[in-house]
BADREN-122164 format. One record per residue (C-alpha): residue in three letters; x, y, z. Coordinates in steps of 0.25 Angstrom, whole numbers, padded with zeros to 4 digits, always signed. Layout:
residues N
ALAXYZ/...
END
This chain:
residues 160
UNK-0163+0004-0211/UNK-0159+0007-0197/UNK-0163-0001-0185/UNK-0171+0006-0174/UNK-0164+0006-0160/UNK-0177+0008-0152/UNK-0191+0013-0153/UNK-0198+0020-0142/UNK-0213+0020-0142/UNK-0221+0028-0133/UNK-0236+0026-0131/UNK-0245+0034-0123/UNK-0259+0029-0121/UNK-0271+0031-0112/UNK-0272+0018-0104/UNK-0284+0023-0095/UNK-0294+0015-0103/UNK-0285+0002-0102/UNK-0283+0004-0088/UNK-0298+0005-0085/UNK-0301-0008-0093/UNK-0290-0015-0085/UNK-0296-0010-0072/UNK-0310-0015-0077/UNK-0304-0029-0081/UNK-0297-0030-0067/UNK-0311-0026-0060/UNK-0318-0037-0069/UNK-0307-0047-0066/UNK-0308-0045-0051/UNK-0323-0046-0052/UNK-0321-0060-0059/UNK-0312-0064-0048/UNK-0321-0060-0037/UNK-0333-0068-0044/UNK-0324-0081-0046/UNK-0319-0080-0031/UNK-0333-0078-0026/UNK-0339-0089-0035/UNK-0328-0100-0030/UNK-0329-0095-0016/UNK-0344-0098-0016/UNK-0342-0112-0021/UNK-0330-0115-0012/UNK-0334-0108+0001/UNK-0349-0107+0001/UNK-0352-0120-0005/UNK-0359-0116-0017/UNK-0361-0125-0029/UNK-0350-0123-0039/UNK-0360-0123-0051/UNK-0368-0112-0045/UNK-0355-0104-0042/UNK-0350-0106-0056/UNK-0364-0102-0061/UNK-0363-0089-0052/UNK-0349-0086-0057/UNK-0353-0087-0071/UNK-0365-0078-0069/UNK-0356-0068-0062/UNK-0345-0069-0073/UNK-0356-0067-0084/UNK-0361-0055-0077/UNK-0348-0049-0076/UNK-0345-0051-0090/UNK-0358-0045-0094/UNK-0356-0033-0086/UNK-0342-0031-0092/UNK-0348-0033-0106/UNK-0359-0023-0104/UNK-0351-0013-0097/UNK-0346-0006-0109/UNK-0359-0006-0115/UNK-0365+0000-0103/UNK-0355+0011-0102/UNK-0357+0014-0117/UNK-0372+0015-0115/UNK-0370+0024-0103/UNK-0360+0033-0110/UNK-0370+0034-0122/UNK-0381+0038-0113/UNK-0373+0048-0105/UNK-0367+0054-0117/UNK-0381+0055-0123/UNK-0387+0062-0111/UNK-0374+0071-0110/UNK-0376+0075-0124/UNK-0390+0079-0121/UNK-0385+0087-0110/UNK-0391+0079-0098/UNK-0385+0084-0085/UNK-0377+0073-0077/UNK-0386+0065-0069/UNK-0398+0074-0072/UNK-0410+0074-0081/UNK-0410+0088-0085/UNK-0401+0092-0097/UNK-0389+0101-0094/UNK-0390+0113-0103/UNK-0377+0120-0107/UNK-0380+0133-0114/UNK-0372+0138-0126/UNK-0379+0151-0129/UNK-0365+0158-0129/UNK-0357+0147-0135/UNK-0349+0136-0129/UNK-0341+0123-0132/UNK-0345+0109-0133/UNK-0333+0100-0130/UNK-0339+0086-0129/UNK-0349+0079-0138/UNK-0363+0084-0135/UNK-0377+0081-0141/UNK-0386+0093-0144/UNK-0400+0093-0150/UNK-0402+0098-0164/UNK-0417+0097-0165/UNK-0427+0086-0166/UNK-0421+0072-0167/UNK-0407+0078-0169/UNK-0395+0078-0160/UNK-0381+0085-0162/UNK-0368+0082-0157/UNK-0357+0093-0154/UNK-0343+0092-0148/UNK-0340+0078-0153/UNK-0327+0082-0158/UNK-0322+0092-0147/UNK-0326+0105-0143/UNK-0337+0113-0151/UNK-0341+0127-0150/UNK-0355+0133-0148/UNK-0356+0147-0154/UNK-0369+0155-0153/UNK-0373+0161-0166/UNK-0379+0175-0169/UNK-0384+0182-0181/UNK-0376+0194-0185/UNK-0381+0207-0191/UNK-0382+0202-0204/UNK-0391+0190-0200/UNK-0380+0179-0201/UNK-0378+0169-0190/UNK-0365+0167-0184/UNK-0356+0167-0172/UNK-0357+0180-0164/UNK-0345+0187-0159/UNK-0346+0192-0145/UNK-0346+0207-0145/UNK-0342+0207-0131/UNK-0329+0200-0133/UNK-0317+0209-0132/UNK-0307+0208-0144/UNK-0295+0199-0141/UNK-0281+0204-0145/UNK-0270+0195-0147/UNK-0255+0200-0146/UNK-0244+0193-0152/UNK-0230+0197-0149/UNK-0219+0193-0158/
END
């Protein structure tokens, strides 16, 4: 068995989410510091009762803790409703649904909900881009994808 002289390991990672969380912790810590300073300043400089100051501080800290605890839940519920309304095609900031016609075909690249009749909802684009192709009946009556008669034939030249 041979001994290894050295091992080099390279790790590439997206640290954006970590940086955002650290910034949020920094913001919360600064808020806690301001609350503590304000509370003890009230007691020392303004002559407020220490018990009242501590009660006020406890209320502020519990409020901050509850706000921090409910923030992910609030964001999740907000995202759920935003995606739900987006899936139904509601325009940004409006009440009127935004209608995207696909009569001549198209591509859906993001998860999108669509109605499939009474009490049914479909989901397309959940695993990447999906094509919408208009169907037509041929001379024999079979249903299929229509080739565009107006399209010019493409020629491919390969030189070897």
